N, C-alpha and C positions, 0 to 999 in steps of 0.2 A: 246690719247688712254691710256697712262700710268696713268693719273689722274683718268680716268674712272675705270680702273682695280683696282687701290688702293681703290676707293670708293666701288667697288663691294666686295673687300676683307673685308672691315670693316663691311658692311652690312651682308655678309655671315657669318662672325664670330659671330655676334650678334644673327642671326637666328639659327645657329647651337647650341647655348646654350639652345634653347627651343625645337628644333626638331631633334637633333642628326645628324646622318650621311647619312640618306636616301636622295633620289632625291627630290629637291624642285623646284616647278614652280615659276618663277619670272616674273614680268612685268617691263620692263625697260623704263625709260624716257631718251631719248637722245636729247641733245641740237641740235639746227639747224646746227651749224658748225660740230659737231661730226657726225651727221647723213649724212651730205653731204660728208664728208671724207670717211665714211664707204661705202656709196653707190657707190662712184667712185673707191674704191679700193678693189678688191676681196681678196687680201692678208690680208688687215685689217679686213675684215669680217671673214676670216678664223681664224685669231688670236683671235678675240673676241669669236668665237665659241669654239675654243680650251680652252680659259680661262674659259668659262662657264662650259664646259665638265669636266675640271679638278677639279672644285668645286662642281660637282654634281648638277648643276643648269640647268633648262630647260626653254625655252621661247616660249610662244604661243601668247602673246599680247605685244604691245608696246604702250606707251603714246605719242601722238602727241600734247598734250596740251602745251601751252606756258610755258617754264621754268621760274621760278621766277628769275628776274634780268638777263634774257637771251636776245639773239638777234633774237628771233623768229619773223617771220612776224605776224602782229597784228591780221588779220582776213582773212576771205575767199574772200574778195574783192581783195586781194593781190595775184598775181600769184605765189609768193614765197611759199605761204601756200600749193599750189598744189605740187610744187616740193618737199617740205619738206615731205609731206605725202607719195608721191610716193617713195621718198628715204627710208622712214621707211618701206614701203612695200617690197622694194627690199632687205633691210637688213633682214627683218623678215623671208622671205622664206628661207634664208640661215641659220637662227638660229633655225627654227622649229625642234623638234625631228624627227628622220628619219621616224617614223610611222605616223606623222601628215601630213595632206594634206591641212589644212587651219589654219588661224590665224586671229587676229583682231587688229585694231588700234583705239584708242580713240582720239578724237580731240575736239576743241572748238565749241561752239554753233553758228557758222557762224560769228557773230560780235556783236558789241553793237547796241541795238535797236535804240538809239538816232542818231547813225551815218548812219543807213542803209537806205539811200535815194534810189531813183530809179537807180541812177548810180551804187551804191554799189550792189543793188539787181541784176541788169543785169550782172555785173562782177561776182558776186557770182554764179549765175546760169551757166555761161560759165565755171567757174572753177570746179564746181561740175561735169559737163559733162566731162571735161578733166580728172578729177580724176577717174570717172567711166571707161572711155576708157583706161586709163593707168592701172588700176587694172585688167581689162579684158585682156589686152595685156600681162601683167605679168603672169596671170594664164595660158594663152595659151602657153607661152614660157616655163614655168618651171613646169607646172602641179600642182601648189599649189595655192589656192585661199586666198586672203586677203580681208577682209571687213573693212569698216571704220564706226565708230559710232560718231555722233555729240551730244555733251552734253548740254542739256538745263540748263540754270542758270538765276537767276534774272538779269534783265537789258539787257539780250541778245535777239537777234532775236528769238532764241528758248528759250522760257520762260515757259508759261503755256502749257498744252497739246494741246489746240486749236491753239495756235500760232505755236507750233512745227509741227503739222499736216499741217497747212496752208503753212508754209515755205518749207516743204519737200515733198509736194504732188506730184511733178513731177520728183523726183529723181529716179535713178536706184535702185529699192528696192531689187534687188538681191545682190548688192554689198555695198549699203549704208543704214544706219539706224541710230539709236540713241544709246547713251551711257547714262545710268541713274545713277546719284549719289543719292543713296537712302536717304541720309540725306537731300539733297535738296528737293527731292520729298515729304518727310514727313513734312518738315518745310514749304514749299511754295505752295504746291498744296492743294486746299481745300478738295479734295477727292482723296487721293493717288492711291488706287486700281482702282477707276473709271477712273482716269487719264491715268493709264497704259493701261486699256482696250480701252480707246479712241484712244491711239496711235497704239496699235496692231490691233484694228478693222479697222484702216485706211490702213493696210498693211505694216506698218513700223516695222522692227525687232528691238528688244532691244538686240543689239549685245553684250554689256557688261553692267553688273550691278556693281556699285562701292560702297564699304562700306568705308566711310571716317570718320565716327564718330560712333564707336562701342557703345557709350552710348545711342544713340537713339534706338527706338523700330523698328529696321530694319527687325527683323525676320519674322513677319507676311507678310510684303511686299515681301520679297524674296521668301517665301513659295508660295505666290500668283503668282509670276513670274515663279517658277519652279514646279508648280503643275504637277503631272504625266501626266494628260491628255491634258495639255495646255502649256507645257514648252516653254517659250518665250525668254529665254536668254541662251547663251551657256557658257559665261565666267563670273566669279565673281572675281573682283579684290578688294583687301584690301589695301588701301593707306591712312595711317593716319599720322598726323604731329608728330614731336618729335624726340628724339634721336633714334639711331638704337635699343637700348635696349628697349625703350618705345614702339617702333613699334613691336618688337618681342613679347613683352608681350600682346599687343593688338591683334596681329595675333593669338597667342595661344588661347586667349579668343574667338575670332571669330570662329576658327576652332572647338573648343569645342561646341559652340552654333550650328554650322552647323551639327555636329555629333548628337547632341541632337534632332535636327529637322529631322534627317534622310536624310540629304542632303549631296551629295558628292561634295566637292569643286573642281572646275576645275582649280582654280588659287590661288596661294599664293604669292602675289607680294611684292617685295621690290622696292625701287626707286633708280635709279642710274643716274648720270649726263650724 
């Protein structure tokens, strides 16, 4: 926990150089071990919430994507992936601002397509069912809902819009959906807007939209997602590589672009271990 707080301090200092002293929304990435410890310890969750409050930081989303060089379970054929995501959900309901009644977790696109044989597919289906049941039970117990979004990516089971719809056709669509990296959508989908329409027409929610490369033309795609009459995502995360200072500069640019588009950002994330 101490290392995570130190990392949070460094990121917060860099962000404050761009955004001053107001409240900032952040999206945290917690390692498998840290998430397990926080889920098992209410005092540890209380400490993390206190540390966030002291810095003027609020959390409504967490990242469940595998951490670089981490010990996270590889994919959704592993039951540990269910435990990790439910641990994150348990943590998130305690970190949400008092007025918030829901939050979101982003996770990986099931697994590598080349590895996803019939055995993996059946295991994955069981684990998604367990995830849905666990999220439903958590919502019933605490009165706050957490949804999970699976991120399509090249080489994954979830890759093209058609593959994503086929793989997720039987999921609990009230609690599970997709997380879209707009740079990946623009780079790898032949028709980005049509691809998004294909997914949402199939009843899948775009739970989180992620901006990972501010240099690509993400603005029209986000406008398509957030059009006033068809708003199809609730959270926008900005997660770019680089130093804390570089990320702060990129975030300032993205927020200026969102303002110019007339869009109100829900999320201004930094990444923490």
